[in-house]
C-alpha positions as CSV (number, residue, x, y, z in Angstrom):
1,M,-37.4,-24.9,-1.1
2,S,-39.9,-23.6,1.6
3,L,-39.4,-22.7,5.2
4,E,-40.2,-25.3,7.8
5,S,-41.2,-23.7,11.1
6,R,-39.3,-24.9,14.2
7,A,-41.0,-22.6,16.7
8,G,-41.3,-23.9,20.2
9,R,-38.5,-26.5,19.9
10,G,-36.2,-26.4,22.9
11,V,-33.0,-28.4,23.6
12,P,-33.8,-32.1,23.6
13,E,-33.6,-33.6,27.0
14,L,-30.9,-36.2,26.2
15,T,-28.7,-33.5,24.6
16,A,-29.1,-31.2,27.6
17,R,-28.3,-34.0,30.1
18,V,-25.2,-35.3,28.2
19,V,-23.8,-31.8,27.5
20,R,-24.2,-30.6,31.1
21,A,-22.5,-33.7,32.4
22,S,-19.7,-33.4,29.9
23,F,-19.1,-29.7,30.3
24,P,-20.0,-28.8,33.9
25,K,-18.4,-25.3,33.5
26,G,-20.1,-24.9,30.1
27,T,-18.6,-23.7,26.8
28,L,-19.2,-20.6,24.8
29,A,-22.0,-22.3,22.9
30,V,-23.7,-23.7,26.1
31,R,-23.5,-20.4,28.0
32,I,-24.9,-18.4,25.1
33,R,-27.8,-20.7,24.8
34,E,-28.5,-20.5,28.5
35,A,-28.2,-16.8,28.6
36,L,-30.0,-15.8,25.4
37,G,-32.2,-18.8,24.6
38,P,-32.8,-19.6,20.9
39,L,-30.9,-16.7,19.4
40,F,-32.4,-16.7,15.9
41,E,-36.0,-17.5,15.1
42,D,-36.7,-19.0,11.7
43,G,-39.4,-16.4,11.0
44,S,-36.9,-13.6,11.0
45,F,-35.6,-15.0,7.7
46,A,-38.9,-16.1,6.2
47,E,-38.9,-13.6,3.3
48,A,-35.7,-15.3,2.0
49,F,-37.6,-18.6,1.4
50,P,-40.6,-19.4,-0.8
51,R,-43.9,-20.7,0.6
52,R,-43.9,-23.8,-1.4
53,G,-41.3,-26.5,-2.1
54,R,-39.2,-28.9,-0.2
55,P,-38.7,-27.9,3.5
56,A,-35.5,-26.0,4.0
57,I,-32.9,-26.5,6.8
58,S,-33.7,-24.1,9.6
59,P,-32.3,-20.6,8.7
60,G,-32.1,-19.8,12.3
61,A,-29.7,-22.7,12.8
62,L,-27.8,-21.7,9.7
63,A,-27.4,-18.2,11.0
64,L,-26.0,-19.5,14.3
65,V,-23.6,-21.8,12.5
66,S,-22.4,-18.9,10.3
67,V,-21.7,-16.8,13.4
68,L,-19.9,-19.7,15.2
69,Q,-17.9,-20.3,12.0
70,Y,-16.4,-16.8,12.4
71,A,-16.0,-17.1,16.1
72,E,-13.8,-20.2,15.6
73,G,-12.3,-19.3,12.2
74,L,-13.7,-22.3,10.3
75,T,-14.4,-23.0,6.7
76,D,-17.9,-24.0,5.5
77,R,-16.9,-27.6,5.4
78,Q,-15.3,-27.5,8.9
79,A,-18.4,-25.7,10.3
80,A,-20.7,-28.4,8.9
81,D,-18.5,-31.1,10.4
82,Q,-18.7,-29.4,13.8
83,V,-22.5,-29.5,13.7
84,R,-22.3,-33.3,13.4
85,A,-19.4,-33.8,15.8
86,R,-19.8,-31.1,18.6
87,M,-22.2,-31.8,21.4
88,D,-22.1,-28.2,22.6
89,W,-23.0,-27.0,19.1
90,K,-26.0,-29.4,19.1
91,F,-27.0,-27.9,22.5
92,L,-26.9,-24.4,21.1
93,L,-28.8,-25.4,18.0
94,G,-31.4,-27.5,19.8
95,L,-30.5,-30.7,18.0
96,E,-30.7,-34.4,18.9
97,L,-27.3,-36.0,19.5
98,D,-27.8,-38.2,16.5
99,D,-28.8,-35.4,14.2
100,P,-26.8,-35.9,10.9
101,G,-26.4,-32.1,10.2
102,F,-26.3,-30.8,6.7
103,D,-24.1,-30.5,3.7
104,F,-21.6,-27.6,3.8
105,S,-22.8,-26.2,0.5
106,V,-26.0,-25.1,2.3
107,L,-24.1,-22.3,4.1
108,S,-23.1,-20.7,0.8
109,D,-26.7,-20.9,-0.4
110,F,-27.9,-19.3,2.9
111,R,-25.5,-16.3,2.5
112,D,-26.7,-15.8,-1.1
113,R,-30.3,-15.7,0.1
114,L,-29.5,-13.2,2.8
115,I,-27.8,-10.9,0.2
116,G,-30.5,-11.4,-2.4
117,H,-33.3,-10.3,0.0
118,G,-31.4,-7.5,1.7
119,L,-31.1,-9.3,5.1
120,E,-27.3,-8.9,5.6
121,E,-27.8,-6.8,8.7
122,K,-30.5,-9.1,10.3
123,V,-28.1,-11.3,12.2
124,L,-26.4,-8.4,14.0
125,D,-29.8,-6.7,14.6
126,L,-31.2,-9.7,16.3
127,V,-28.2,-10.2,18.6
128,L,-28.2,-6.5,19.6
129,E,-32.0,-6.6,20.3
130,R,-31.6,-9.7,22.5
131,I,-28.6,-8.1,24.4
132,A,-30.6,-4.9,24.8
133,G,-33.4,-7.0,26.4
134,L,-30.9,-8.0,29.1
135,G,-30.3,-4.3,29.9
136,L,-26.7,-4.4,28.6
137,L,-27.2,-2.2,25.6
138,R,-29.0,1.1,25.2
139,A,-28.9,4.4,23.3
140,G,-26.9,7.3,24.6
141,G,-23.6,7.0,26.3
142,R,-20.3,6.8,24.4
143,Q,-19.3,5.0,21.3
144,R,-16.1,5.0,19.2
145,T,-15.3,4.1,15.6
146,D,-12.3,3.3,13.5
147,S,-11.5,1.6,10.2
148,T,-9.1,-0.9,8.9
149,H,-8.1,-2.2,5.5
150,V,-9.4,-5.5,4.1
151,L,-7.5,-7.5,1.5
152,A,-9.6,-8.9,-1.3
153,S,-9.5,-12.6,-2.0
154,V,-7.6,-11.9,-5.2
155,R,-4.0,-11.1,-6.1
156,T,-2.8,-7.5,-6.4
157,L,-1.9,-7.0,-10.1
158,N,0.1,-4.4,-11.9
159,R,-1.4,-3.0,-15.1
160,M,0.3,-5.4,-17.5
161,E,-0.7,-8.4,-15.3
162,F,-4.3,-7.0,-15.1
163,V,-4.9,-6.7,-18.8
164,G,-3.3,-10.0,-19.6
165,E,-5.2,-11.9,-16.9
166,T,-8.5,-10.2,-17.8
167,L,-8.2,-11.4,-21.4
168,R,-7.1,-14.8,-20.3
169,A,-10.1,-15.1,-17.9
170,A,-12.5,-14.1,-20.8
171,L,-10.9,-16.7,-23.1
172,E,-11.2,-19.4,-20.4
173,A,-14.9,-18.6,-19.8
174,L,-15.7,-18.7,-23.5
175,A,-13.7,-21.9,-24.0
176,A,-15.9,-23.5,-21.4
177,A,-19.2,-22.0,-22.5
178,A,-18.9,-21.9,-26.3
179,P,-15.8,-24.0,-27.4
180,Q,-17.1,-24.4,-31.0
181,W,-17.7,-20.7,-31.4
182,L,-14.3,-19.8,-30.0
183,A,-12.2,-22.4,-31.8
184,P,-11.9,-20.5,-35.2
185,L,-10.7,-17.4,-33.4
186,V,-7.9,-19.0,-31.4
187,S,-4.4,-19.1,-32.9
188,A,-1.2,-20.7,-31.7
189,Y,0.0,-17.3,-30.5
190,W,-3.1,-16.9,-28.3
191,V,-2.6,-20.3,-26.8
192,K,1.0,-19.5,-26.0
193,C,0.3,-16.1,-24.5
194,Y,-3.0,-16.7,-22.7
195,G,-3.0,-20.5,-22.1
196,A,-1.4,-20.2,-18.6
197,R,-2.0,-17.8,-15.8
198,I,-0.4,-14.5,-16.4
199,D,1.8,-14.6,-13.3
200,S,3.7,-17.5,-14.9
201,Y,4.6,-15.3,-17.9
202,R,8.0,-13.6,-18.1
203,F,7.3,-10.0,-19.3
204,P,9.8,-8.5,-21.9
205,K,12.3,-6.0,-20.6
206,G,12.4,-2.4,-21.7
207,D,9.7,0.2,-21.7
208,D,9.1,0.2,-25.5
209,V,8.9,-3.5,-25.7
210,R,6.5,-3.7,-22.8
211,R,4.3,-1.0,-24.4
212,E,4.2,-3.0,-27.6
213,W,3.2,-6.1,-25.6
214,A,0.4,-4.3,-23.8
215,E,-0.9,-2.8,-27.0
216,Q,-0.9,-6.2,-28.6
217,V,-2.9,-7.6,-25.7
218,G,-5.3,-4.7,-26.3
219,Q,-5.6,-5.5,-30.0
220,D,-6.3,-9.1,-29.2
221,G,-9.0,-8.1,-26.6
222,F,-10.7,-5.9,-29.1
223,T,-10.7,-8.7,-31.7
224,L,-12.4,-11.0,-29.2
225,L,-15.0,-8.3,-28.2
226,E,-15.8,-7.5,-31.8
227,A,-16.4,-11.2,-32.5
228,A,-18.6,-11.6,-29.3
229,H,-20.7,-8.6,-30.3
230,S,-21.0,-9.4,-34.0
231,T,-24.4,-10.0,-35.5
232,G,-23.6,-13.7,-36.1
233,A,-22.5,-14.5,-32.5
234,P,-25.0,-15.8,-29.9
235,R,-26.4,-12.9,-27.8
236,W,-25.8,-14.7,-24.6
237,L,-22.0,-14.6,-25.1
238,R,-21.8,-10.9,-24.3
239,E,-23.7,-11.6,-21.0
240,I,-21.0,-13.8,-19.7
241,P,-19.5,-11.9,-16.6
242,A,-15.9,-12.4,-17.8
243,V,-16.7,-10.9,-21.2
244,Q,-18.5,-7.9,-19.5
245,V,-15.4,-7.4,-17.3
246,L,-13.2,-7.5,-20.4
247,R,-15.3,-4.9,-22.2
248,R,-15.2,-2.5,-19.2
249,A,-11.5,-3.0,-18.6
250,W,-10.6,-2.3,-22.2
251,V,-12.6,1.0,-22.1
252,E,-10.6,2.0,-19.0
253,Q,-7.2,0.8,-20.2
254,Y,-7.1,1.5,-23.9
255,H,-7.8,4.0,-26.7
256,R,-8.7,2.8,-30.2
257,D,-8.8,5.2,-33.1
258,A,-7.7,5.4,-36.7
259,E,-4.1,5.1,-35.6
260,G,-4.7,1.8,-33.8
261,V,-4.8,0.7,-30.1
262,R,-3.0,2.9,-27.6
263,W,-2.2,2.4,-23.9
264,R,-3.8,5.0,-21.6
265,E,-1.3,6.9,-19.4
266,G,-1.4,9.3,-16.5
267,K,-4.5,11.5,-16.2
268,D,-6.0,9.8,-19.3
269,L,-6.8,6.8,-17.0
270,P,-10.0,6.8,-15.0
271,P,-9.6,7.6,-11.2
272,G,-8.8,4.7,-9.0
273,R,-12.3,4.7,-7.5
274,L,-13.8,3.9,-10.9
275,R,-11.1,1.6,-12.2
276,L,-11.1,-2.2,-12.0
277,A,-8.3,-3.7,-10.0
278,S,-8.9,-7.4,-10.7
279,P,-10.9,-9.4,-13.3
280,Y,-12.1,-11.8,-10.6
281,D,-13.5,-9.2,-8.1
282,P,-15.0,-6.2,-9.9
283,D,-15.8,-4.4,-6.6
284,A,-12.3,-4.5,-5.2
285,R,-10.2,-1.3,-5.6
286,Y,-6.5,-0.4,-5.2
287,S,-5.7,2.3,-2.6
288,V,-2.8,3.6,-0.7
289,K,-2.7,4.9,2.9
290,R,0.4,6.0,4.7
291,G,2.6,4.6,2.0
292,S,1.0,1.1,2.1
293,G,-1.1,-0.1,-0.8
294,W,-3.7,-2.8,-0.9
295,C,-6.3,-4.2,-3.2
296,G,-9.7,-4.7,-1.6
297,Y,-11.9,-2.9,0.8
298,K,-12.2,-1.0,4.1
299,T,-14.4,-1.8,7.1
300,H,-15.6,0.6,9.8
301,L,-16.4,-0.8,13.2
302,S,-18.4,1.2,15.8
303,E,-18.7,0.0,19.4
304,T,-20.0,1.0,22.8
305,C,-17.4,1.8,25.4
306,E,-19.3,2.3,28.7
307,P,-17.3,1.0,31.8
308,D,-20.3,-0.7,33.3
309,A,-21.4,-2.8,30.3
310,P,-19.7,-5.1,27.7
311,H,-18.2,-3.3,24.7
312,L,-20.4,-4.3,21.8
313,I,-20.1,-3.6,18.1
314,T,-23.2,-1.7,17.1
315,H,-22.5,-0.9,13.4
316,V,-20.4,-2.3,10.6
317,A,-19.8,-0.5,7.3
318,T,-17.9,-1.9,4.4
319,T,-16.7,0.1,1.4
320,D,-14.2,-0.2,-1.4
321,A,-10.6,0.7,-0.5
322,T,-10.8,4.2,-2.0
323,V,-13.6,5.6,0.2
324,T,-12.2,7.9,2.8
325,D,-13.2,7.9,6.5
326,T,-14.6,11.4,6.1
327,E,-17.3,10.2,3.7
328,M,-18.6,7.6,6.2
329,T,-19.3,9.7,9.3
330,E,-22.9,10.6,8.4
331,S,-23.6,7.2,7.0
332,I,-22.5,5.6,10.4
333,H,-24.8,8.0,12.3
334,Q,-27.7,7.1,10.0
335,G,-27.0,3.4,10.6
336,L,-26.9,3.9,14.3
337,A,-30.1,5.9,14.2
338,A,-31.9,3.1,12.3
339,R,-31.0,0.7,15.1
340,E,-32.0,3.4,17.7
341,L,-28.5,3.2,19.2
342,L,-27.3,6.7,18.7
343,P,-24.7,7.7,21.3
344,T,-24.5,11.0,23.1
345,E,-20.7,11.2,22.4
346,H,-19.0,9.6,19.4
347,D,-15.2,9.3,19.6
348,V,-13.4,9.1,16.3
349,D,-10.0,10.0,14.9
350,A,-9.2,13.0,12.7
351,G,-10.2,11.1,9.5
352,Y,-13.9,11.2,10.4
353,V,-14.0,14.9,11.5
354,T,-14.7,18.1,9.6
355,A,-16.5,21.2,10.8
356,A,-19.6,20.2,8.8
357,H,-19.6,16.8,10.5
358,I,-19.4,18.4,14.0
359,V,-22.4,20.7,13.2
360,T,-24.5,18.0,11.5
361,A,-23.9,15.4,14.3
362,R,-24.9,18.1,16.8
363,D,-28.0,19.5,15.0
364,D,-29.4,16.4,13.3
365,H,-28.5,13.6,15.8
366,N,-27.8,15.4,19.1
367,I,-24.3,13.8,19.1
368,E,-21.1,15.4,20.2
369,L,-18.6,14.2,17.6
370,L,-15.3,14.1,19.6
371,G,-12.2,14.1,17.4
372,P,-9.3,16.4,16.5
373,V,-9.5,18.9,13.6
374,G,-6.7,20.5,11.7
375,L,-4.6,23.2,13.4
376,D,-5.3,26.8,12.7
377,T,-2.6,27.8,10.1
378,C,-1.7,31.0,8.4
379,H,-2.1,31.9,4.7
380,D,1.3,30.8,3.5
381,N,2.2,28.3,6.2
382,H,4.7,30.6,7.8
383,Q,7.4,29.3,10.1
384,G,7.7,30.9,13.5
385,E,5.3,33.7,14.8
386,H,2.4,34.5,12.5
387,F,-1.2,35.6,12.5
388,T,-3.6,32.7,12.1
389,Q,-7.3,32.9,11.2
390,S,-8.3,33.2,14.9
391,A,-6.5,36.5,15.1
392,F,-9.1,38.1,12.8
393,I,-12.4,39.4,13.9
394,I,-15.3,38.3,11.7
395,D,-18.6,40.3,11.4
396,W,-20.9,37.7,9.8
397,Q,-23.8,40.1,9.5
398,A,-21.9,42.9,7.8
399,K,-19.7,40.4,5.9
400,K,-16.5,42.2,7.1
401,V,-13.3,40.9,8.6
402,T,-11.0,43.1,10.7
403,C,-7.3,42.2,10.9
404,P,-5.1,42.4,14.1
405,Q,-3.9,45.9,13.0
406,G,-7.5,47.1,12.6
407,K,-7.7,47.1,8.8
408,V,-11.1,46.1,7.4
409,S,-11.4,43.6,4.5
410,A,-12.2,45.0,1.0
411,S,-14.2,42.2,-0.4
412,W,-16.3,39.2,0.6
413,S,-17.3,36.6,-2.0
414,D,-19.5,33.6,-1.4
415,Q,-18.3,30.6,-3.5
416,R,-18.3,26.8,-3.6
417,K,-15.5,24.3,-3.8
418,N,-15.4,21.7,-6.5
419,S,-16.8,19.3,-3.9
420,G,-19.8,21.6,-3.4
421,T,-18.8,22.8,0.0
422,P,-19.9,26.5,0.5
423,I,-17.1,28.9,1.4
424,S,-16.4,32.6,1.6
425,R,-13.3,34.3,0.2
426,V,-12.2,37.4,2.0
427,H,-9.5,39.7,0.6
428,F,-7.7,42.8,2.1
429,R,-6.5,45.7,0.1
430,A,-3.0,45.4,-1.2
431,R,-2.1,49.0,-0.1
432,D,-3.2,48.3,3.5
433,C,-1.0,45.2,3.7
434,A,1.9,46.8,1.8
435,S,2.4,49.5,4.5
436,C,1.6,47.2,7.5
437,P,4.5,47.0,10.0
438,V,3.7,43.4,10.8
439,R,3.2,42.3,7.2
440,D,5.9,39.5,7.5
441,K,3.8,37.8,10.2
442,C,0.7,37.8,8.1
443,T,1.4,37.4,4.4
444,R,4.3,36.9,2.1
445,A,2.8,38.0,-1.2
446,A,5.5,39.1,-3.5
447,N,6.3,42.8,-3.8
448,G,3.2,43.8,-1.9
449,Q,1.0,43.3,-5.0
450,W,-1.5,41.3,-3.0
451,G,-3.1,41.6,0.4
452,R,-4.0,38.9,2.9
453,S,-6.9,36.6,2.0
454,L,-8.9,34.3,4.2
455,T,-11.1,31.3,3.3
456,L,-14.1,30.9,5.7
457,L,-16.6,28.1,6.1
458,P,-20.3,28.9,6.8
459,Q,-20.7,30.6,10.2
460,D,-21.9,27.7,12.2
461,Q,-19.1,25.5,10.9
462,Q,-16.4,28.1,11.3
463,E,-17.4,28.8,14.9
464,A,-17.6,25.0,15.7
465,L,-14.1,24.6,14.1
466,E,-12.6,27.4,16.2
467,V,-14.2,26.1,19.4
468,R,-12.8,22.6,18.7
469,R,-9.3,23.9,18.0
470,R,-9.2,25.6,21.4
471,E,-10.7,22.6,23.2
472,Q,-8.3,20.0,21.8
473,L,-5.3,21.9,23.2
474,T,-6.5,21.3,26.8
475,D,-5.5,18.4,29.1
476,Q,-9.2,17.8,30.0
477,W,-10.1,17.3,26.3
478,Q,-7.2,15.0,25.7
479,Q,-8.1,12.8,28.7
480,R,-11.7,12.5,27.4
481,Y,-10.3,11.6,23.9
482,N,-8.0,8.9,25.2
483,T,-11.1,6.6,25.3
484,R,-11.0,6.4,21.5
485,A,-7.8,4.3,21.5
486,G,-9.7,1.3,22.8
487,V,-11.3,0.7,19.4
488,E,-7.9,-0.4,18.2
489,G,-8.2,-3.4,20.6
490,T,-11.5,-4.3,18.9
491,I,-9.9,-4.2,15.5
492,S,-7.1,-6.4,16.8
493,Q,-9.5,-8.9,18.3
494,A,-11.6,-9.0,15.1
495,M,-8.4,-9.6,13.1
496,R,-7.1,-12.4,15.3
497,R,-10.4,-14.2,16.0
498,T,-12.3,-13.7,12.7
499,H,-9.5,-12.7,10.3
500,I,-11.5,-9.7,9.3
501,R,-8.6,-8.1,7.3
502,R,-8.8,-10.7,4.6
503,S,-12.1,-11.3,2.8
504,R,-13.2,-14.9,2.4
505,Y,-15.4,-13.9,-0.6
506,T,-15.4,-11.9,-3.8
507,G,-17.7,-8.9,-4.2
508,L,-18.6,-6.1,-1.8
509,P,-22.0,-7.5,-0.7
510,K,-20.5,-10.9,0.4
511,T,-17.5,-9.2,2.0
512,H,-19.9,-6.9,4.0
513,L,-22.0,-9.9,5.1
514,G,-18.8,-11.6,6.3
515,H,-18.0,-8.5,8.3
516,I,-21.5,-8.6,9.8
517,L,-21.0,-12.2,10.9
518,A,-17.6,-11.4,12.3
519,A,-19.0,-8.5,14.3
520,T,-21.8,-10.7,15.6
521,A,-19.3,-13.3,16.6
522,I,-17.2,-10.8,18.5
523,N,-20.3,-9.6,20.3
524,I,-21.2,-13.1,21.4
525,I,-17.6,-13.7,22.6
526,R,-17.7,-10.4,24.6
527,L,-21.1,-11.1,26.1
528,D,-19.8,-14.5,27.3
529,A,-16.7,-12.9,28.8
530,W,-18.9,-10.3,30.5
531,L,-21.3,-13.0,32.0
532,T,-18.3,-15.1,33.2
533,G,-16.5,-12.1,34.7
534,T,-13.5,-12.5,32.3
535,P,-11.4,-9.3,32.5
536,L,-10.5,-7.3,29.4
537,G,-7.3,-8.2,27.8
538,E,-4.3,-5.9,28.3
539,T,-2.2,-4.3,25.6
540,R,0.5,-6.8,24.5
541,T,4.0,-5.6,25.3
542,S,7.1,-7.2,23.8
543,H,9.9,-8.5,26.1
544,L,12.2,-5.8,24.8
545,A,9.7,-3.1,25.6
546,R,9.2,-4.5,29.1
547,L,13.0,-4.5,29.6
548,E,13.0,-0.8,28.7
549,L,10.1,0.0,31.0
550,A,11.8,-1.8,33.9
551,A,15.0,0.2,33.3
């Protein structure tokens, strides 16, 4: 399938005349075409198509349809139907009124091509470049970022359901791909246990009985894997995705030794970041935040927030559910730098801020990372009056620390945390602290056997941390930081208009592409609202809350 150039094609005269007569005030599709012109050129996606073969449907048109699909919450089939039925869509796409459109399966093939050639970000890049050409987007200024959870398009399974469904999925795949090979292995017991979906199975009661059931499933899985990897089995059997998932899951969930198959427990299990959560989406992970658990991903949205320009999403990052916000701060800055859209001030919540991030953003990207840091606490988390780290005077050159009572530290040791973060451990003499009149406000080490100790970050990070702790207590800083709350509205709009909190697809690459298309759709909606003078929506307030405010 080769790429057929559509350069220079405008809106057909009949389509333009009929649409303008039918929609004198325009629609979203009409206004975007008139404001931005042909939004996506076919050449931008040329590398995803070979030079020879049957001409392909315009990738620029498919990119537009994919964005509109998210803007209106449509399935692939519904989006393809709209191309045939909607005059304003034909106007945006530059099609004749009698154009028959395309089969809906083409949209799935187009997404696969984008992912296969690393063009997932291209759609958002092109829209941002076009809007920047209108003077509505530029580097500098303020931006803000926040994240939200994304449910994978699979069920959340407990461990017993997971192993049972993983084995059932492998048996189903082998029964379809190699029925004659599988038939001698299958017993009546296997058909009874794994013939139906595992959620229709009633698990036995009692911990011991459940353990026996899980270990029997493990033994059955090992029997199947041994047969698939035996010398007499076709080599391609072990390449079936469901069999590969089964092999990985059994390594994570079971031990097998001379004593038999045993169920892994507690710390013997791999960490959640490395452990499969579903046999149907190997990239999805289970995570818990603020007491709520979900199986899937997280998405991070960054947007501009200047008062004299539309608020546009400039960066989208998608990770599995176990990746923390702290791990994404530098990645977001690098992504914004690649688009040449780095802000001067970046407003984020506490999850994105550490002392190292403040320093790196300032020194490497010339960004003021505006977000709260942890409070200055004492050694043993005292209640009431106590001496915090800020009460100690640090001499970085001499590697000495002086306490509020004038005592000088006895030792200074440069170390590293398990994460690799460099730190300095400072200790005071036990005899100095034992006779100190304000010892109770400083340390509670038993019987005076130990003196006060401090843990310090590198000098530039420690100083940035102390400055931020003082700043965030002022009203002026709080008023500046209030701007960050607006990103919650963006997440709410993305959730309501594009259903961004539930993935349409399986796998991290496709989920991320869906988030890119959703962000592009939000940008087009917001640009249209800006051009038509539509005011920003207000925060929704329940009737009960309004009654309280009125009282």
